[in-house]
C-alpha positions, 0 to 999 in steps of 0.5 A, a space after each residue: 284416127 286422131 279422135 279415137 286416139 285422143 278419147 280412148 280413155 274417156 269417150 263414154 265414161 264407162 271406166 269410172 266405176 264408182 257410183 255416184 248421183 247428182 244434186 241440183 241447186 237453183 241459181 235464182 234470177 231475183 228480178 223474176 223470182 224464178 230459177 235462171 239455172 240449176 247447178 249439177 252437184 256431185 254426190 254419193 248415191 246415198 246423198 253423201 258429200 262430194 268429197 267421197 267421190 272427188 277423193 277417188 278421182 286421180 290421174 288415171 280416171 279423171 277423164 272418165 269421171 269428167 265424161 261421166 259427170 256430164 252424162 249423169 247431169 244431163 240425164 238426171 236433170 231431164 228426168 227431173 223435169 228441166 224442160 218444164 221450165 226455161 232454166 239452164 243446166 250448169 255443169 262443172 268440168 275439169 279443164 285438165 280432163 279434156 284432151 281435145 275440146 272438139 273431140 272430147 265434147 262429142 259425148 256431151 253433144 250426143 247425150 244432149 241430142 238423145 235427151 232433146 236438150 237444146 245446146 243453148 241450155 247448157 252452161 259449163 263452169 270451171 274454177 279459177 282454183 282448178 289446176 289447168 296446165 296450159 292457159 292456151 289450152 283452157 283458152 282453146 276449150 273455152 273458145 270451142 264451147 262458146 262456138 258450139 253454143 254453150 255458156 262458159 262460167 268461171 266459178 269461185 271468182 276472186 278465190 284464186 291466185 290468177 284473178 283478173 289476169 285469168 278473167 282477161 285471158 279467157 273471156 267468160 260469159 259469166 262469173 260466179 263470185 266466191 262465197 268468201 266475198 259474199 259472207 257478211 257482205 251486208 256489214 263489210 264495206 270493203 267487200 261491198 266496194 270490191 263487188 260493186 267494182 266487179 259488177 260495174 266491170 262486168 256490165 262493160 264487158 257484158 259478163 253476167 255476175 252470179 253470187 253464191 253461198 248466200 245464207 241470209 236475207 241481209 246478204 241477199 238484200 246487199 247484193 241486190 243493192 249492189 246490182 247482182 241480179 243472180 243469186 245462189 245459196 242455202 237462203 234460196 234452196 238447198 241442193 237436193 238429190 235427183 230433183 230440181 228444188 223449189 225456191 224458198 218462199 221466204 226469199 222474196 218476202 
């Protein structure tokens, strides 16, 4: 009874009636030159930006939207050939669109089973800028997801107000450095010092570091020298609608 009451607004995502699609962008392991994961990104069905869809998400339909995104991401990635590689699938989620962590994950689990996608191939990202309400509730979500076997990542790390306090509280498996830290890092000693310290800290805490928003060879090279192994950005591949993009050959020349 509790599970039905909690999930009546979001259990199948059917109440989100605005059509949308998924684009994918690789997260690259620069040591192997292969995709470590593909991030699923919301787009309009005609390839329009995420803003068109996200601006339609409100208090009433955000639960259905969150569920629909998970289903669409898994189904589209599998159709695009995710299992032909060993890459994971990274899905963004809204902490404030989860009533009960265990109850609200059931559709995701059912979709993964139906698609024959192993649970340990799923990463769930949330941003530290996301309005998340109770920190205890977010901790409960993360703990539940990790117990199930998902990987949990904090997106846009370094952009929000909570910063290291949030990192200490939530114990993520991965952090994604905000692109504002990455922009021009090859010429900015302060940014280099900050990222170097984050990498050192995350190594001690056994947390994987991903740099996103990399746009050129200079930024990529600087990040490799700073010890960041996992890269994402236009330098490696632009998001593509409905397909898993290849990595640009020049990225490793």
